[in-house]
N, C-alpha and C positions, 0 to 999 in steps of 0.2 A: 075379424082378424085385424089386430093392430099393426100399423106400419112401424117398422124399426126406425128409431130416430137416426137421422144421418149424423155421422161424426164430423166434428168441425174440420175444416180444411187445414192441412199443414201449411205453415208459413215459414219461409226461410229468411235469412238476413238480407237486407237490401245492401246495395253497393255502398251507400253512404255509411250505414252502420258498420260494415266491414272496415272501411277506411278509418272510421273513428276508433275502432278497437285497435287496429294496427298502429295508429298514431299514438294511442295511449301506451301500448307496449313499447314503442320506440322511445317515448319520453321516459318511461320507467327504466329502460336499459341505459339510456343516456345519463340518467341520474345515478344509476347503480355502478356503472363502470369506473368513474373516478374513485368511488369508495372502495371498490375491489382493488384498484391499482394502488391506492394509498395503503390498504391493508397489506398487500404484497410487499410494497417497499418498506413498510414498517417491519415486516418479518425479515427482509434482507438486511436492513440496518441493524436489527437486533443480532443477527448472525455475524455481521461484520464487527460489531462491538464485542461480541463474545470471543471471536477469533483473537482480537487484540488483547482481551482480558487474559486469555490462555497464554499469550506470549509474555505479558508482563509477569504473570505468575511463574512462567518457565524461567524468566530472568532471575527471579529470587531463588528458585531451585538451583540454578546454575551457580549463583553466588554462594549459596550454602555449601555446594560441593567444591568449588574452586577458589572461594574467598576473593573473587574478583569478577567484575562484569565481563561478558564476552567481548572479544576484540571487535572493533567496528569493521575492520577489513585488514587482511594480511598483505603486506608488501615486502617481500623478501629482499628486494633491491634497496629498500630503505629510503627511497626518494619520495614516498608518501603521495605519489600522484599517478603511478602506473604508466603515465605518458601515452595512454591509449593503446599500448601494444599487448598488455596482459602479462608480460614477462614478470614473474615473481608474484603475481596476484594469487594469493593462496586461498582465501575463503573469507566469508564475512559472518557477522553476528547470526544471521539466519541459519547458516550451515551448522554453526556450533550449538544452536538451540535445539536442533532436530531431536537429539536423544531425550530432551526434557519436554518434548511435545508428543511423545510416544510415536516418534517417527525414526526409530533406530535403523530400520531397513534402508531408508534414504541416506542416513548418515554413514552407514557402512559402505555405500557406493562412493562416498566422497573421501573416505580415509586414505586410500592409496595415493591421493593427489595432495593431501594437506601437508605432507612432510617431504615433498619432492621438489625438484627444480622445475618440473612441468607445471604450468599454471593450472589452477583448478578449473578454469574454463574448459579444459579439454574433456572433462567428463560430461560437461553439458553439451559440448559440440558433438561428442559421440565418437571420438577417435579410439577410445578404449572401452567405452560402455555404450551399448546400443541405445538408440533413441527411445525405444519402448521401455527400457529399464529405468530410465530416470527422466530424460528431457521431455518425454511426452506423457509422463504420469507424475504430475506435481502434487505435493501435499495439499489437500483441499483447504486446510487451515490457513494457507498463505494467500487465498483468494477471497476477496470481498464479493459476495453475490450481486451487489449493486452495480459492479463495473460491467458496462455493456460489451466489452471486448473479450471477456473471460470465456465466452462460449465458442470463440473461434478456435479452430485447430491450431496447434503450434506450427511454426513455419518449417521450412526445409533445413536440415542440419548441414550448414556450411560454415566455413571459417569466417565468412563475412557477415554471418547472420546470428551473432551471439544474442542479439536482442530478442530473436524469435525463440530462443531455447529456454530461457528462464524467465518466467513471468510471475509476478506477485504484486500485491497491493499494500504492502506494509514496509516501512523503512525505519532506520535508526536516526535519532536526532544527533547531529554533529555539532550542535550549539547554535549560535546566532550569527556566525560570520560566513565566510566563503570557504571553498575547499583549498585551504592552504595550511601549512604546518604551524604558522604563527597563530592561527585561530584555534588549533587543537590545544596548544599549551597556554593560551591566553586566559587569564582570570576573567576578562570581560566578555569573551565570546565562546570559550570552550565548553563542550557538552559532555555527557556521560560517555559517548562513543566518538571514536576517531580512527583513522588509519593507524595500525600498530599500537592501539591504545591498550591500557591495562588499568582501568579505573577501579578503585576501591570504594566501598561505601563511605569511608572516612573522607574521601576526596570530594564527595558531594556535599559541600558545606552549606549550600543554600537550602538543603533539606530535600529528601526524596519526594515529598509531597508537593514540592515547589519546582520540580525539575522534570521536563519532558524526556522520556526515554525512547518511546516508539510512537509511530503515527502512520497515517494512511498515505498511499502514493497512487497516482494514476499513471497510465502509460497510453501512448498514442499508437496509431498504425499508419505506416507509409507503404502503400501497396500491399505486399504480402509479408512485410517484415514489421513486427511490433517493436516500438522503440521504448526503451526504459523498462518500467516494471521493477521487479526486485531481482537484479542480476546477482551472480556470485561475487562480483566485484564489490568492494566497499566504497565505491565512488558515489559522489553526490548525484542524486537523480536515479541512480541504479539500485541502490539499497539504502540510501541515506537522504536526508533532507536537512534544511537549515531553517531556523526560526527568523531569518533575516527579513522575510516577507510573510504576510499573513496567510492563513490557510485559504486555498483556492484563489490565490492572488491573481489580479489582472496583469501584474508585472511579469514579463516573460522570464522564464527560467533560462539560465545560460549554461548549456551543457554541450560538450563536444559530441558531434554526430546526432544532435537532437532532431526529432521530427515534430514540426509544429502542427497544430490542429486548430481549426476555427471553432470546433465544438467542444473539445476536451480541455485544452489549455494552451496558452501561448508559450512558445519556446524558441530560443535563438541558439544556433550552434556556435562553438568557440574552439579555438585551437590552443588556448591557454588553460592547461589543466589545473593550475593552482588557484584560479580565480572563479571557477564556476560555482553556481548556486542554484538550488531548487527548493521550491516551497512544498510544504505538506499539502496534499490534495486528495479530494475524495469525489465520489459521484453523488454525494448527499446534498440536498438543498440547504444552503446557508452555512456550511462549515464542514468540519471533519473531526473524527475521533482521534484523541491522543491518549497514549498510555503513560502514566507517570511512574517515577522511580519507586513509589510506595506500593505499586500494584493497582492503583485506581485507574479508571478510564473515564474521560470526560469528553463531551462534545464541545469543540471549540468553535465559536462563531467566527465567520470570515470577516466580521467587522470588529474584532477584538483590537484594542489599542496596541499599536505596533510596539511601543516601549515595553508594555507588559508582556507581550508575546516573546520578545527577544529576551527579557529577563527570565522567562520560564525555560528558555533554551540553555541557559548557562548553569553549570554545576557549582561554580564558586565565584559568582559575580558580585555577591554581597548586596543585591538589589532588595529594596523593601516593598516594591510593588509586585503583588502576586495575584493570581486568579482567585476570585472568590468562589466558594463552593455554591 
């Protein structure tokens, strides 16, 4: 009778082999994570660009309907500055674009306040409309997914917390100057939008393809209150920016009640409403997206020549230096 051959002894992994395998997996994950993060940010940037594209197309639909660009911001008092109190502040370009962005529901909530003596801020604060009906349910198209604070809940509805009520990442270009009436009407500094503006296509003599209409904005956070974003006011830094300084500028914005940040952007507060200024800003590396009057959207480098950038902000400056495609 033959003896059954013995089966070979089973052998497990040694500790060294396990450590080598774990090390290899860790290295592969470390190599893969940046690629995954880059892919996610590329998708976020694409969505951010598409949001802006929809807005500039909505601008053209607005012009086709009303034969004029939407107003930069309503000031029923006629002082063009709001003085920080909100009295007479009616609404801005973003409010009037809502029907052309398939957001008629949000626009209907604003209508009762657009033609009254009560400032439109009241519907954001929630004195007549509940927080959940508007203030805490913003149109997604107004938010750039790259902005790190957009996932935060909106703040408490109080009269002192307007900044926490209305949040957005896109603004209108007021030209290349500061927030003053002389800049609105000036050939050298005036843009497509302004407080109480009514710009016609014929008024954009530099050419629609050479004039910035809309662009990106950042906002910061001070404790539980978000500062800036796209408010319902047509004020600089709230729903508007200037081409006075380059995108993502290291020069501090000068805004009344502004909250500075060491990570998002520098900002200095001011009590002089006619002289404040804010740059176009984004969370993207190297620059920000700008929507032009012709409906195109371009990524503008933060290293763009300042003279060229200012020229692109004016509607009737007569400059010959323009951004190359």
